[in-house]
C-alpha positions in Angstrom: 26.2 9.3 87.3 28.8 11.4 86.8 31.4 10.4 85.5 35.2 11.8 85.2 37.1 10.8 81.8 40.8 11.2 82.0 43.0 10.6 79.7 46.2 11.9 78.1 48.3 11.7 74.9 48.0 11.8 71.3 44.9 12.8 69.0 44.6 8.9 69.4 45.0 9.1 72.9 42.2 11.4 73.2 39.9 10.7 70.4 38.3 7.1 71.5 38.0 8.7 75.2 35.9 11.6 73.9 33.8 9.1 71.6 33.1 7.4 75.1 32.3 10.6 76.6 29.9 11.6 74.0 28.4 7.7 74.3 27.7 8.1 78.1 26.3 11.6 77.4 23.7 10.1 75.2 23.1 7.6 77.7 21.9 10.1 80.4 25.1 10.8 82.1 27.0 13.6 82.9 30.5 13.8 81.7 33.4 16.1 82.2 36.6 15.0 79.9 40.2 15.5 81.5 42.6 16.2 79.0 45.7 18.1 77.6 45.1 21.7 76.9 45.1 21.7 73.5 42.9 19.1 73.1 40.3 21.4 74.9 38.4 23.1 72.0 38.2 19.4 70.3 36.6 18.2 73.4 34.3 21.2 73.8 33.6 21.3 70.2 31.6 17.9 70.8 29.5 19.4 73.6 31.4 18.0 76.4 33.0 20.0 79.3 36.5 20.2 79.2 38.8 19.6 82.4 42.6 21.1 82.1 45.3 18.8 82.0 48.7 20.6 81.5 50.3 20.5 77.8 54.0 20.9 79.0 54.7 17.1 79.1 53.1 16.6 75.3 55.4 19.3 74.7 58.2 17.7 74.8 57.4 15.6 71.8 58.2 18.7 69.8 61.4 18.8 71.4 64.8 17.7 69.6 65.0 15.2 72.3 61.3 13.9 71.9 62.1 13.9 67.8 64.9 11.6 68.6 63.2 9.5 70.4 60.9 8.7 67.6 63.5 7.7 65.3 63.6 3.7 65.8 66.8 1.5 66.7 68.3 -1.8 66.9 70.8 -0.2 69.6 68.9 -0.7 72.9 72.0 1.4 75.0 70.7 4.3 72.8 67.4 3.8 73.6 68.5 3.4 77.1 70.4 6.5 77.5 67.9 8.6 75.5 64.6 7.3 77.7 67.0 8.4 80.4 67.5 11.5 79.1 64.1 12.5 79.1 63.0 10.9 82.2 64.9 13.9 83.6 62.7 16.6 82.1 59.7 14.4 82.3 59.8 13.5 86.1 58.6 17.6 87.1 56.0 17.4 84.7 54.6 14.2 86.2 54.3 15.8 89.2 52.4 18.7 87.4 50.0 16.2 85.5 49.5 14.5 88.8 47.7 17.4 90.5 46.7 19.4 87.7 44.5 15.6 87.4 43.1 15.9 91.3 42.0 19.5 91.1 39.5 18.4 87.6 38.3 15.6 90.2 37.9 17.2 93.3 36.0 19.7 91.6 33.7 17.3 89.5 33.0 15.0 92.4 32.3 12.1 89.9 30.4 9.3 91.1 33.0 7.1 88.6 36.6 7.8 87.2 37.2 5.9 83.5 41.3 6.6 83.3 43.6 6.0 80.8 47.0 4.9 82.0 48.9 8.1 81.3 46.5 9.8 84.1 48.0 7.5 86.5 46.4 8.6 89.6 43.4 7.9 88.6 42.8 5.3 91.0 44.5 7.1 94.1 42.0 10.1 93.1 39.3 7.7 93.2 40.0 6.3 96.4 40.0 9.9 98.1 36.7 10.8 96.6 34.6 7.4 97.6 34.4 6.2 94.5 34.9 3.4 91.2 37.8 4.1 89.1 37.9 1.8 85.8 40.9 1.6 83.8 40.5 2.3 79.9 42.8 1.1 77.6 42.9 1.5 73.5 45.4 -1.0 73.3 45.9 -4.6 75.3 49.0 -3.4 77.0 48.9 -5.2 80.7 46.6 -7.7 81.3 49.0 -10.9 81.4 48.0 -13.1 79.2 50.0 -16.3 77.9 48.7 -16.3 74.2 51.2 -13.3 73.4 53.7 -10.9 74.5 53.1 -7.6 75.3 54.0 -5.2 72.9 57.7 -4.0 72.1 58.6 -7.4 73.4 59.8 -10.5 70.4 57.9 -13.1 70.3 60.5 -15.6 70.8 58.3 -18.3 70.8 59.3 -19.4 74.7 56.0 -20.4 75.7 53.4 -18.9 78.4 55.8 -18.4 81.0 57.7 -15.9 78.4 54.9 -14.1 77.4 52.7 -13.8 81.2 56.1 -12.5 82.3 56.8 -9.2 79.6 53.3 -8.4 80.7 54.7 -7.9 84.3 57.9 -6.3 83.5 56.0 -3.8 80.9 54.0 -3.0 84.6 56.8 -3.2 85.9 58.2 -0.5 84.6 55.4 1.9 84.6 55.3 1.1 88.1 59.1 2.9 88.4 58.3 5.8 85.9 55.0 7.1 88.8 55.4 5.5 92.4 57.6 8.3 93.8 55.1 10.9 92.2 52.1 8.7 93.5 53.8 9.0 96.7 54.6 12.4 96.9 50.7 13.0 96.1 49.1 10.6 98.5 51.3 11.9 101.4 50.1 15.7 100.7 46.5 14.2 100.9 46.9 12.3 103.9 46.6 9.1 102.4 48.9 5.9 103.3 52.0 5.9 100.7 51.7 2.6 99.8 55.2 1.2 98.1 53.1 -0.5 95.3 51.6 1.0 92.0 50.4 -0.8 90.1 48.0 0.1 87.7 45.6 -3.0 87.8 44.8 -2.7 90.9 42.7 -0.2 93.2 45.5 1.2 95.9 44.3 -1.8 98.1 44.7 -4.6 95.7 41.6 -5.5 94.5 41.9 -6.1 90.5 40.5 -2.9 88.7 37.8 -3.4 86.1 39.5 -2.8 82.6 38.1 -1.8 79.3 39.5 -2.2 75.8 39.0 -0.1 73.5 39.6 -2.9 70.6 38.0 -5.5 67.7 38.2 -9.3 68.9 37.9 -9.6 65.2 41.8 -7.7 65.3 43.1 -9.2 68.3 41.3 -12.1 70.1 40.2 -11.8 73.8 42.6 -14.0 75.2 41.2 -17.0 76.9 43.0 -16.5 80.4 42.4 -13.2 80.8 40.2 -12.6 84.0 36.5 -11.8 83.9 37.3 -8.0 84.8 38.9 -7.5 81.7 37.1 -6.3 78.7 37.0 -5.8 74.9 34.2 -4.2 73.5 35.0 -2.9 70.2 36.7 0.3 68.7 35.4 3.8 70.0 35.4 5.6 66.7 34.1 9.3 67.3 32.0 9.8 63.8 32.9 13.2 62.3 32.1 12.8 58.3 28.9 14.2 58.7 29.8 17.7 60.7 32.8 18.1 58.6 33.0 20.1 55.8 35.8 19.5 53.3 37.7 22.8 51.5 36.2 23.2 47.9 39.7 22.3 46.9 40.0 18.6 48.3 36.7 18.2 46.8 37.8 19.2 43.4 40.7 16.7 43.8 39.0 13.8 44.9 36.6 14.3 42.3 39.0 15.4 39.0 40.5 11.8 39.3 40.5 7.7 40.7 40.5 7.5 44.0 44.2 8.5 45.8 46.1 7.1 48.2 46.3 8.9 51.6 49.3 9.2 53.2 49.8 10.5 56.9 51.4 10.0 60.4 49.1 11.8 62.7 51.4 12.9 65.9 54.9 11.4 64.4 57.4 13.9 63.9 60.7 12.7 63.1 64.2 14.7 62.9 63.5 14.7 59.4 59.8 16.1 58.2 61.0 17.4 54.8 63.4 14.0 54.0 60.2 12.1 55.1 57.9 14.5 52.4 60.5 13.9 49.6 60.4 9.9 50.0 56.5 10.2 50.0 56.4 12.0 47.1 58.7 9.9 45.1 56.9 6.8 45.9 53.6 8.2 44.9 55.1 9.2 41.5 56.9 5.5 41.3 53.6 3.4 42.3 51.6 6.2 39.4 49.1 6.9 42.1 47.7 10.3 43.2 47.9 11.2 47.0 46.1 13.2 49.6 48.8 13.7 52.2 47.9 15.1 55.4 51.2 16.3 57.5 49.2 16.5 60.8 51.6 17.5 63.6 54.6 18.0 61.4 55.7 14.5 60.7 56.0 15.1 56.9 56.7 18.4 55.0 56.5 18.5 51.5 59.0 21.5 49.3 57.4 20.7 46.4 53.9 19.7 45.8 52.5 18.0 42.0 49.6 18.7 40.4 48.7 14.6 41.5 49.3 15.5 45.0 46.7 17.3 47.7 48.2 18.5 50.6 45.9 19.2 53.7 46.5 19.7 57.5 44.2 16.7 59.1 40.9 15.2 57.5 38.7 13.2 59.8 39.3 9.4 59.0 36.1 8.5 58.6 35.7 11.1 55.7 38.1 10.3 53.5 39.3 6.9 54.4 35.9 5.4 52.1 37.7 7.8 49.5 40.6 6.7 49.4 42.0 3.4 47.2 44.2 2.6 50.2 46.4 4.5 53.3 49.9 4.5 53.9 50.2 5.8 57.8 52.1 5.1 60.9 50.5 2.5 62.4 48.9 3.9 65.4 45.8 2.1 67.1 43.4 4.6 66.1 44.3 5.0 62.8 44.4 1.1 62.4 41.1 0.9 63.8 39.7 3.7 61.0 41.5 2.3 58.0 40.0 -1.2 58.6 36.1 -0.4 59.7 36.6 1.9 56.5 37.8 -1.4 54.4 40.9 0.2 52.8 44.3 -1.9 52.6 47.1 -0.1 54.6 51.1 0.7 54.4 52.4 0.3 57.7 55.3 2.5 58.1 55.7 2.0 62.2 57.9 4.6 64.2 57.9 3.1 67.3 55.8 2.0 70.7 52.8 -0.5 70.1 53.3 0.7 66.2 55.4 -2.4 64.5 52.8 -4.7 66.7 49.9 -2.9 64.9 51.4 -3.2 61.6 52.5 -7.3 61.8 48.7 -7.5 63.5 47.2 -5.8 60.0 49.8 -7.7 57.7 48.8 -11.0 59.2 45.1 -10.4 58.7 46.0 -10.3 54.9 44.6 -6.1 54.9 47.8 -4.8 55.0 51.3 -5.3 53.0 54.6 -6.0 55.0 55.0 -3.4 57.2 58.1 -1.5 56.8 59.9 0.5 59.9 60.2 3.7 59.4 64.6 4.1 59.5 64.2 1.2 56.7 61.9 3.2 54.7 62.6 4.0 51.2 61.3 5.3 48.1 61.3 2.7 46.1 60.1 0.1 49.0 57.1 2.3 49.8 56.1 2.1 46.0 56.6 -1.3 45.7 54.3 -1.8 48.5 51.1 0.9 47.6 51.5 -1.1 44.1 51.2 -4.5 45.7 47.9 -3.7 47.8 46.5 -1.7 45.1 47.4 -4.8 42.1 46.2 -7.5 44.8 42.7 -7.7 45.1 42.9 -10.1 48.1 43.8 -7.4 50.2 41.2 -5.0 49.4 38.8 -8.0 49.8 40.3 -8.7 53.1 40.3 -5.4 54.4 36.7 -5.4 53.1 35.2 -8.4 55.7 37.1 -6.9 58.3 35.6 -3.8 58.2 31.7 -5.3 58.0 32.2 -7.3 61.6 34.3 -4.0 62.8 30.8 -1.5 61.8 28.7 -4.3 63.4 30.3 -4.2 66.7 29.4 -0.9 68.2 32.1 -0.8 70.9 31.1 2.8 72.4 27.5 1.5 73.0 29.4 -2.0 74.8 31.6 0.5 76.8 28.8 2.4 78.0 26.5 -0.9 78.9 29.6 -2.3 80.7 30.1 1.0 83.0 27.3 1.1 83.6 26.7 -2.2 84.9 30.2 -1.8 86.9 29.0 1.0 88.7 25.4 -1.2 89.8 28.3 -3.9 90.9 30.3 -1.8 92.8 
């Protein structure tokens, strides 16, 4: 079987799909991974053929507007105004993304397309090629349930009707943002330009199989989900065995007690230097050593101290088992990695699904109460770090979850689900 795995976004949107691609490849299938050009070397380094998708849409994150959108705000008018401003830039790039994805799909001639929702052309490419498609999600965002509201909506305790309505609205917003681009592409390809563009259905209205790369131990599977919505467990890409740490990092870790890891991934707010000052002061106030990963520039340390090691990036599965706690943004992949390592967290959510994950790991007893980025202070961060280090309950609950997650074998479950779906369709 030849499988096209198509994904787009930050490292957290790519790494799990590379893990799935490797799992499919190990099971004897031919795989190509299509994603942003900035991850070309990452895909190829893991032995997978690469399919080109333009990097320009992601590059907006590096602009002043993109950084501003990562600054959380309680003013809904400001949020709406910023989104409209970004939409004017994003539209043409979304059209490019649809066309890039089709070039890859047509060339790959797959038997099956597994797609991230940001590669929203996936089911339409599948229709044109006459093959099935599977929606793959790193977060439980679209499939409606009465159990809880969709991410980004407040839990107002209004019951199942409200909760389900939030998923419908989430999908409608997605549909609104992509409908025109999909219609234009379908017309160009001689396909019927449907008025609807549901991410959960084929262009002809049949439900799509949905794989969630999420652990049921972290987010229980809702009892009212349809059978085609599956929760496989996390898709981890293990890199510890092949990654060689810099000698300086190894010396630092060996020279004292386990440090606190600090990393905000691809989150890059407007003031990385200010974030760096807060982090340095907090580590000093908490009386702990630190390993700070600068990532895509979310943190800039102007005056590192001897008790803090600064590194560009480091595989989570290598560093997290070697630290006492982790301070991070609450991205789905980082949450999964910290829990698997059995490490307690302090979550500083920026936007999107991150507040949900911060609240969730706190509710599970594996993290301090989340600190929204705009309310972050050195004193508050230091207090949260000391809380998770001084209360052994945080470590115990993180370790208990880690044991359960390590037994799940999410990639294997996903590969089996894909193979079963292909035989059924």
